[in-house]
N, C-alpha and C positions, 0 to 999 in steps of 0.2 A: 777805617777798614782798608786792607790791601786791595790794589786794583785787580789782581788776578781773581780774588774772591767775587768780585762783581761781574766779571766776564763769563766765568764758567756757567752760571745758571742760564745765561742767555744762549750759550751754545747748546746746553742741554735741552732747553725749550724748543730751539730750532730743530734739533734732531727728532724730537717727539712730533712736531708738526709735520715734518717730512715723512716720518713713518706712518702717521695717521693718514696723510694724503695718499701715500702709496697703497695703503690698505683699501681706501675708498676706490681708487682707480682699479685695483685688482678685482674688487667685488663687482664693479661696473663691467669690466671685461668678461667676468665670469657669467654675468646674467645677460649681457647684450646678445650673444649668439642665439639664445633661446627666444628672446623677444623678436629678433630679426627673422628667425625661422618662422615664428608664429605669424609675423607680419606678411612674410612671403606666402605662407599657406593661406592666410586670410585673403590676400590679394588674389591668389589663384582661385580660391573659392568664389570670389566675386566675379572673376572672369568666367568661371565655369557656369555660375548662375546666369550671367548675361548670355553665354553661349546657349544655355538651355532655352531661354526665352526666344532667342533668335531662331533656334531650330523649330520651336513650336509655331512661331509666326510664319516661317517658311513653309511648314507643313500645311498651315491653314490657307496660305496664299495658293499653294498648289491645289488644294481641294476646291477652293473657290474657282480657280481657273478651269478645273475639270468640270465643275458644275455648269459654268457658263458655256463651255464648249458643248457639253451634252444638251443643254437647253437650246443652243443654236441649231444643233443637229435635229432636235424635235421640230423646231420651227421650219427648218428647210424641208424635212420629210413631209410635214403636213401641207406646206405650200405646194410641193410637187403633187401630192395626192389631190389637192383641190384643183390644180391645173389639169390633171388627167381627167377628173370627173367633168370639168367644164368642157374639155375638148370632146369627150364622149357624148355629153349632153347636146353640144352644138351639132354633132353629126346626127344624133337621134331626132332632134327637132327639125332638121332639114329634110327628113323623110316626108313624102307627100301624104302619107296616112296621118301623121301627126298634124301637119298643117291643115288637113281637111277637118280634123276634129276640132282644132282651135278655131277655125272659121265657123263651125257649127255652134260652138260655145258662144262666140262673139255675137253671132246673129240671134241666137236664142236669148242672150242677155239684153240685146237691144229691143227685141220684141216684148220681153217681159217688162222692161223699164217703161216702154211706151204704154203698155196696158195699165200699169200702175199709175202713171201720170194722168191718163184719161180718167180713171176713177177719182184720183185726188182733185182734179179740176172740177169734176161733177159735184164733189162735196161742198164746193164753195157756195152752191145754191141751196144746200140742205139747211133748213131752219135750225135744227138742233146743233149741227156742226158749226154754223155761223155764230150762233149764240155763245157756244162754248169758246170759240176762237176769239170773239170780241171781248168776252169776259177775261180771258187769259191775257189779252193785250192790255186791257185797261188796268189790270192789277199791277203791272210793272210800274206805272206812274204812281199808283197809290203806295206801293212798297217804298219807292224812292222818297216820297213825301214823308212817310212815317220815319224813315231813317234820318232825314234832315231834321225832324222834330225830336228825335231821340226817343221815340215811342217804340221800344223793343217789343212789347207785347203785341202791338198792332202789326209790326213787321212779321212776327211769327204767325199770327192769325192769317194775314194776307198770303204768306208763303204757303200755308197749308191749303188755302183756297186755290192758289195757282196750281199746286200739285193735283188737286181734284179735277180742275179744268183740263190739265194735261192728260190725266187718265181717261177723261171722257173723250177727248179728241182721239187718243190712241185707240180706244174701243170702237168708236165710230168708223175710223179709218180701217181697222182690221176687219170689222164686220162687212164693210163695203167691198174690200178686196176679196174676201172669201166668197162673197155672193156674186161676184162678177165672173162670168164664164171665160172671158178672154184672159183675165189674169190667171185663172186656174189652168187653162190649157197651155199658156206660154210658160208658166212656172213648171209644169210637168215636163215640157220639152227641154227647158233649161236644166232641170235636175238630171234628166237622162243624158244630156250632152256632157255635163260635168262628170257623171259616173263613167262614161267612156273615156274621158280625159284622164281621170284617176287610174283607170285600168292600164292605160298606156304608160303613165308615169310609173306605176308599180312594175310594169314590164321592164322599163329601163333600169329601175333599181335592182330588180332580180338579175338582170343581165350582168351587173357588175361582179357578181359572185363567180362568174366564169370568165371574166376578162383578165388576161395574164398581166397586162400593164397595171390595172387597178389592184389586183391581188399583191403584186410585188410592191407597189407603193404603199398599200395598206400595211403589209408586213413590215416595211421599213419604218413606218410610223410607230407601230407597236414595239419594235425592237429598240427604237430610239428612246421611247418613253420608259421601257423596261430598264434600259441602261441608266437613265436619269434617276429612276426610282431606286436602283441599286446604290448609286452614289449617295443618295439622300437617306438610305437606310429604310426605305418604305417596304413593308412586308409585301410579298408576292401574293397577288389575288389569283388563286387557282381557278376561280370561276370566270375569270376574264379571258375569253378566247382571243387568239391573235389572228385567226383566219378572217378573211373578208366575210361580211354578212350581207343579207339581202337588203338591209336598210342603208348600207353604206356608212353606218355609224361606227364610232370607236368604242370598244369595251374597256379601254384603259382610262384611268382617272386623270383629271387635270393635275398638273404638277408644276412646281417652280422651285427655284433654289432657295427661296426665302424660308421655306419650311413652315409657312403660316396658314396653309390651306388655300391661300389665294392663288389665282391662276395668272401667270404671266405668259403661259403657253396657250395658244388658241386650241380649243377643243374641236376636233374634226367631226364630232357626232352630228353636226348640222350641215356638213359639207354638201351632201346630196340634196337635202331639203332646201337649203338656201339657194342652190343653183337651179333646182327644178321648180322653185316657186311654191313649195308646200309650206 
């Protein structure tokens, strides 16, 4: 076979491969822009999603910061209210009329305690009281022995007997106290002295409602708690007054930023009571 006949098929095949390869490249170029565009859009979407998460986190951080600041404001307002009440109470108790009543109460308490002790001492020689007291004391050792032996039934029985002896001792003591004229008179004096003391304490609490410093501090507490409630989305309690009241208590609920009903903010409702000793 002539040489030219062997060469021509090789050239033809090479042209076919070149044409085929050109077609593949052309097809790839035609489809690549769309794929690249989709990739860019996808990447942009990912970045957009990340941006959304970042914005949500920033918003949450800002809300938490606002809650913490509002809670700190509540703490500061309540501390100022407590300090004002303490200062007013200090001035009130420095008055001679209060000090006189306090001395009367202390003296009456001392006299009453002495009268009670005298009766208690006299009971030591009472046969019935002494028998009940000795029985109660001896049962302690019996109960311990029963425990050591593992006798639970015996422990229960002895414990019941001890309760009966204790009830007997209490009744004997009460009867003796009620029958003693000294105990009765000193108790009456003590009761009257404490009633006078309570009246003065109530007078102090009532005076807070007309004290400008207290009213301003109390209003500041109510406003601070209302602001914190608003940030937490707590419904407004229309029945909760914000003006100062005679008891010095707060009508606003305890709140915190945790939203779990627990209180991380001190409640000022016991401010006056705690300071005045009620």
